[in-house]
PAVEX-596217 format. One line per 5 residues: their letters; for each residue x, y, z of C-alpha. Coordinates in Angstrom, 1 decimal, always signed. Each point is the difference from the previous one (the first is absolute). Layout:
! residues N
a	X/Y/Z ~ ...
! end
This chain:
! residues 323
mrrla	+0.0/+0.0/+0.0 ~ +2.8/+2.4/+0.8 ~ +1.6/-0.5/-3.4 ~ -3.3/+0.6/-1.7 ~ -0.5/+3.3/+1.9
rwllr	+3.5/+1.3/-1.0 ~ -0.6/-0.9/-3.6 ~ -3.3/+1.9/+0.0 ~ +1.7/+3.1/+1.6 ~ +2.7/+0.0/-2.7
llavp	-2.7/-0.3/-2.7 ~ -1.9/+3.0/+1.3 ~ +3.2/+2.1/+0.4 ~ +0.9/-0.1/-3.7 ~ -3.0/+2.0/-1.3
aaaai	+0.3/+2.4/+2.9 ~ +3.6/+0.9/-0.8 ~ -0.9/+0.4/-3.7 ~ -2.8/+2.4/+0.9 ~ +2.4/+2.1/+2.1
acaaa	+2.6/+0.1/-2.8 ~ -2.6/+1.0/-2.5 ~ -1.1/+2.8/+2.3 ~ +3.5/+1.4/+0.3 ~ +0.9/+0.0/-3.7
paaga	-1.1/+2.9/-2.2 ~ -3.0/-0.5/-2.1 ~ +1.0/-0.9/-3.6 ~ -0.4/+3.0/-2.3 ~ -0.1/+2.6/+2.8
ppari	+0.7/+3.6/-1.4 ~ +3.5/+1.5/+0.6 ~ +0.4/+2.8/+2.5 ~ -0.6/+3.5/-1.4 ~ +1.0/+3.4/+1.0
paavt	-3.0/+2.0/+1.3 ~ -1.6/+2.2/-2.7 ~ +1.4/+3.4/-1.0 ~ +3.3/-0.4/+2.0 ~ +3.1/+1.8/-1.4
lngvw	+3.6/-0.4/+1.2 ~ +2.4/+2.8/-0.8 ~ -2.4/+1.1/-2.7 ~ -0.2/-3.4/-1.6 ~ -3.6/-1.4/-0.3
igglt	-0.2/-3.5/+1.4 ~ -3.5/-0.1/+1.4 ~ -2.0/-3.1/-0.9 ~ +3.1/-1.8/-1.3 ~ +1.2/-3.4/+1.1
tevar	+3.2/+0.1/+2.1 ~ +2.1/-1.4/-2.9 ~ -1.3/+2.5/-2.5 ~ +0.4/+2.8/+2.4 ~ +3.5/-1.1/+0.9
arlra	+0.9/-0.1/-3.7 ~ -1.5/+3.5/-0.6 ~ +1.9/+1.5/+2.9 ~ +3.3/-1.5/-1.1 ~ -0.5/+1.2/-3.5
afaqp	-0.8/+3.5/+1.3 ~ +2.9/+0.2/+2.4 ~ +2.4/-1.2/-2.7 ~ -0.9/+2.8/-2.3 ~ +3.2/+2.1/-0.8
ltfrd	+0.5/+3.5/+1.2 ~ -0.2/+2.6/-2.8 ~ +2.1/+3.2/+0.0 ~ -0.4/+3.1/-2.0 ~ +2.6/+2.6/-0.6
gtrtw	-1.2/+2.7/-2.3 ~ -0.7/-1.8/-3.3 ~ +1.8/-3.2/+1.0 ~ -1.9/-2.9/+1.7 ~ +1.5/-3.3/+1.2
sepvs	-0.9/-2.9/+2.3 ~ +1.9/-1.9/+2.7 ~ -1.1/-3.3/+1.7 ~ -1.5/+0.6/+3.4 ~ +2.2/-2.8/+1.4
rfarp	+2.9/+2.4/-0.3 ~ -1.5/+2.3/+2.7 ~ -2.1/-2.2/+2.3 ~ -0.2/-3.3/+1.8 ~ -2.7/-2.5/-1.1
apvnd	-3.5/+1.0/+0.9 ~ -1.6/-2.1/+2.8 ~ -2.8/-1.3/-2.3 ~ -0.9/-3.0/+2.2 ~ -0.5/+2.1/+3.1
aieta	-2.0/+2.5/-2.0 ~ -2.4/-2.8/-1.2 ~ -0.5/-1.2/+3.6 ~ -0.9/+3.5/+1.0 ~ -2.3/+0.5/-2.9
lrakp	-1.9/-3.2/+0.8 ~ -0.9/+1.4/+3.4 ~ -0.9/+3.5/-1.3 ~ -3.5/+1.4/-0.2 ~ -1.5/+0.6/-3.5
atdla	+1.0/+3.2/-1.7 ~ +3.1/+0.5/+2.1 ~ +3.1/+1.7/-1.4 ~ +3.0/-1.8/+1.4 ~ +3.6/+0.9/-0.1
veiqs	+3.1/-2.1/+0.5 ~ +3.5/+1.5/+0.5 ~ +2.6/-0.9/-2.5 ~ +3.5/+0.4/+1.3 ~ +2.2/+2.3/-2.1
draai	+3.8/-0.6/-0.3 ~ +1.2/+3.4/+1.0 ~ +3.6/-0.7/-0.8 ~ -0.9/-1.2/-3.5 ~ -2.2/+3.1/-0.6
dwyva	+2.8/+2.3/+1.1 ~ +2.4/-1.7/-2.3 ~ -2.4/+0.3/-3.0 ~ -0.9/+3.6/+0.7 ~ +3.7/+0.9/+0.2
rvdrq	+0.7/-1.8/-3.3 ~ -2.8/+1.9/-1.8 ~ +1.4/+3.3/+1.5 ~ +3.4/-0.8/-1.4 ~ -1.3/-0.9/-3.4
dsrap	-2.6/+2.6/-0.6 ~ +1.1/+3.1/+2.0 ~ +2.1/+2.6/-1.8 ~ +2.5/+2.3/+1.4 ~ -0.4/+3.7/-1.0
rnael	+2.3/+1.4/-2.6 ~ +1.8/+3.2/+1.0 ~ +0.8/+2.8/-2.5 ~ +3.4/-0.4/-1.5 ~ +2.3/+2.4/-1.7
lglts	-0.1/-0.8/-3.7 ~ +2.3/+2.8/-1.2 ~ -0.7/+3.6/-1.1 ~ -2.7/+1.7/-2.0 ~ +0.7/+2.0/-3.1
alapr	+0.3/+3.0/+2.3 ~ +2.7/-1.9/+2.0 ~ -2.3/-0.4/+3.1 ~ -0.3/-3.3/+1.8 ~ -2.4/-2.5/-1.6
fstpe	-1.7/-2.7/+2.2 ~ -1.9/-3.2/-0.5 ~ -3.6/-0.1/+1.1 ~ -0.4/-1.6/+3.4 ~ -2.5/-2.8/+0.4
agrrl	-1.9/-1.1/+3.0 ~ +0.3/-3.6/+1.2 ~ -2.4/-2.1/+2.0 ~ +0.1/-2.3/+3.0 ~ -2.4/-2.8/+0.9
eraaa	-2.1/+0.6/+3.1 ~ +1.2/-3.2/+1.7 ~ -2.2/+0.2/+3.1 ~ -3.2/+0.5/-2.0 ~ +1.0/-2.9/-2.3
rraiv	+0.6/-2.3/+3.0 ~ -3.4/+0.9/+1.5 ~ -1.8/-0.5/-3.3 ~ +1.5/-3.5/-0.4 ~ -0.8/-1.1/+3.6
aaigr	-3.6/+1.3/-0.3 ~ -0.6/-1.7/-3.3 ~ +1.2/-3.3/+1.4 ~ -1.9/+0.3/+3.3 ~ -3.3/+0.8/-1.7
gerap	+0.5/-2.4/-2.9 ~ -0.5/+2.9/-2.4 ~ +1.6/-0.1/-3.5 ~ -0.7/+3.5/-1.3 ~ +3.1/+1.4/-1.5
irlry	+2.4/+1.5/+2.5 ~ +0.9/+3.5/-1.2 ~ +3.6/+0.9/+0.9 ~ +0.6/+3.6/+0.9 ~ +3.1/+2.0/-0.6
rpvqp	+1.1/+3.3/+1.4 ~ +1.9/+2.4/-2.2 ~ +3.6/+0.8/+0.9 ~ +1.1/+3.4/-1.2 ~ +3.5/+0.6/-1.4
evtaq	+2.3/+1.8/+2.4 ~ +1.9/+1.9/-2.7 ~ -1.7/+2.2/-2.6 ~ +1.4/+2.8/-2.2 ~ -1.2/+2.5/+2.6
nygpv	+1.9/-1.5/+2.9 ~ +2.9/-1.6/-1.9 ~ +2.5/+2.2/+1.6 ~ +3.1/+1.8/-1.3 ~ +1.3/-0.5/-3.6
vvirr	+3.1/+1.8/-1.2 ~ +0.2/+0.9/-3.7 ~ +3.4/+1.2/-1.3 ~ +0.3/+1.7/-3.4 ~ +3.7/-0.4/-0.7
eskvl	+0.4/+2.4/-2.8 ~ -2.3/+2.6/+1.5 ~ +1.8/-0.2/+3.4 ~ -3.3/-0.2/+1.9 ~ -1.0/-2.3/+2.8
tlydg	-3.8/-0.2/+0.6 ~ -1.5/-1.5/+3.1 ~ -3.5/-1.4/-0.3 ~ -2.4/-1.3/+2.7 ~ -1.8/-2.6/-2.1
rrlvr	-1.2/+2.0/-2.9 ~ +0.2/+3.4/+1.8 ~ +3.0/+2.2/-0.8 ~ +1.7/+1.1/+3.2 ~ +3.1/+1.9/-1.0
qlgia	+2.6/+0.5/-2.7 ~ +3.7/+0.3/+0.9 ~ +3.0/+1.0/-2.1 ~ +2.8/-2.7/-0.2 ~ +3.3/-0.9/-1.5
tgtaq	+0.4/-3.3/-1.9 ~ +2.9/-2.0/-1.3 ~ +2.5/+1.1/-2.6 ~ +0.1/-1.6/-3.5 ~ +2.8/-2.2/+1.2
yptpl	-1.9/-1.1/+3.2 ~ -3.7/+0.4/-1.0 ~ -2.8/-0.3/+2.5 ~ -1.7/-3.4/-1.0 ~ -3.5/+0.0/-1.5
gtfsi	-2.7/-2.3/+1.3 ~ -2.2/-0.7/+3.0 ~ +1.8/-0.5/+3.3 ~ -0.8/+0.2/+3.7 ~ +1.6/+1.4/+3.1
vdmqy	+1.8/-2.7/+1.9 ~ +2.3/+2.1/+2.4 ~ -0.6/+3.2/+1.9 ~ +2.7/+1.6/+2.1 ~ +0.0/+3.0/+2.3
npwwy	+3.3/+1.9/-0.1 ~ +1.7/-2.7/-2.1 ~ +3.6/-0.9/-0.4 ~ +1.3/+0.2/-3.6 ~ +2.0/-3.1/-1.1
ppasd	+1.9/-0.1/-3.3 ~ -1.8/-2.2/-2.5 ~ +1.8/-2.8/-1.9 ~ +0.6/+2.3/-3.0 ~ +3.1/+1.4/-1.8
waegl	-0.9/+3.6/+0.9 ~ -0.1/-0.7/+3.7 ~ +3.3/-1.8/+0.1 ~ +2.2/+1.2/+2.9 ~ -2.8/+2.0/+1.7
kpvpp	-0.7/-0.6/+3.7 ~ -3.3/-0.2/+1.8 ~ -1.6/+3.3/+1.1 ~ -1.8/+0.2/+3.4 ~ -3.2/+2.0/+0.5
gpgnp	+0.4/+3.8/+0.1 ~ +0.7/+2.9/-2.3 ~ +1.4/-1.0/-3.4 ~ -1.4/-3.5/+0.1 ~ -0.8/-0.9/-3.7
lgtrw	-3.4/-1.4/+1.1 ~ -1.0/+3.0/+2.0 ~ -2.1/-0.9/+3.1 ~ -2.4/-2.6/-1.5 ~ +0.4/-3.1/-2.2
mglnv	-2.8/-1.9/-1.8 ~ +1.6/-2.9/-1.8 ~ -1.7/-1.8/-2.9 ~ +0.2/-3.7/-0.9 ~ +2.7/+0.6/-2.5
ygvgm	+3.6/+0.0/+1.1 ~ +1.4/+3.4/+1.1 ~ -3.0/+2.1/-1.1 ~ -2.2/+1.9/+2.3 ~ -1.6/+3.4/+0.8
hgtpd	+1.9/+2.2/+2.4 ~ +0.9/+3.6/+0.9 ~ +3.1/+1.7/-1.3 ~ +2.4/+2.5/+1.4 ~ +0.3/+1.3/-3.6
pasig	-3.3/+1.8/-0.7 ~ +1.4/+1.5/-3.2 ~ -0.2/-3.4/-1.6 ~ -3.8/-0.2/+0.3 ~ -1.5/+0.3/-3.5
ysash	+3.0/-1.7/-1.7 ~ +1.3/-3.4/-0.9 ~ +2.7/-0.1/+2.7 ~ -0.2/-3.1/+2.1 ~ +1.4/-3.5/-0.3
gcirl	-3.5/-1.4/-0.6 ~ -1.7/+1.2/+3.2 ~ -2.9/+2.5/+0.3 ~ +1.2/+3.0/+1.9 ~ -2.3/+2.5/+1.8
hiada	+0.5/+3.1/+2.0 ~ +0.6/-0.9/+3.7 ~ -3.3/+1.4/+1.2 ~ -1.9/-1.8/-2.9 ~ +1.7/-3.3/+0.8
ewlft	-0.9/+0.4/+3.7 ~ -3.6/+0.7/-0.9 ~ -0.3/-2.9/-2.5 ~ +1.5/-2.3/+2.7 ~ -3.1/+0.6/+2.1
kvrig	-2.4/-0.8/-2.8 ~ +1.3/-3.3/-1.4 ~ +0.7/-3.4/+1.6 ~ +1.7/-3.3/-0.7 ~ -1.8/-1.5/-3.0
tpvvi	-1.1/+3.4/-1.5 ~ +0.2/-0.4/-3.8 ~ +2.3/+2.3/-2.0 ~ -0.7/+0.2/-3.7 ~ +2.8/+1.6/-2.1
vaa	-0.8/+1.0/-3.6 ~ +2.1/+1.8/-2.6 ~ -2.4/+2.9/-0.5
! end
């Protein structure tokens, strides 16, 4: 009897277990989970979609490249260059628990170091340094002639970084407009500074401030044997109460240096040019002014040389023409 009872209990247990298993398993053909109606996430419509379709739509939206616009030029960059992968799975879980017609947002982490590097690269490539006015030569009237200065531009880096971070965080893909600030040239024809023009045959030195004529001075220039050179030079040496040293030339052979003071061949001021042995200076021989009397230098009255010394500087251009 006991064996029969145990057999009956086992027979009854089989259908009971089957019934429990059937109750735990999902019903065949049950509809997949859907996002509540009219739900958006970072502006992407996923309401009413199944989780798999919503996941695919979000991934596609977040993978859209960033578009940049710089004037008439437009280009795109993969968003992966600037951000870490979007937390799509977490976003789907949040969306499943949302109320209908909810606008959700998920934070997408930007890679700030990568953004900084990219913005700096665009700045280097697309920014332009301003072009200062340069002395081109002389006009037909023998006045200084300058190139036209041009403004440059510099990328507004902080604004570019903010725009990229915002576009990634909101999931937006509208073109990011890069802004540039103008950079004005420092040197124009008006503030170029001193320019010396020497008319060798006319024995006239003219000082200009940019295009503005400041003053004309009488000079002596080199003899036919030792002519003052023609061309465009610059002042490379300025000395107050200079010593005179004999140059390496036949005419100076046997001469000794002369210290500062009366009778010094250079007077009280020396403005040397970037050509050996030639400069502008005062002279203790005022009677030579107006003649070809020097060994290539430009002589001035002592007072004129002292005045000119205060108006020029190292680097001042000196244009010498034959006129």
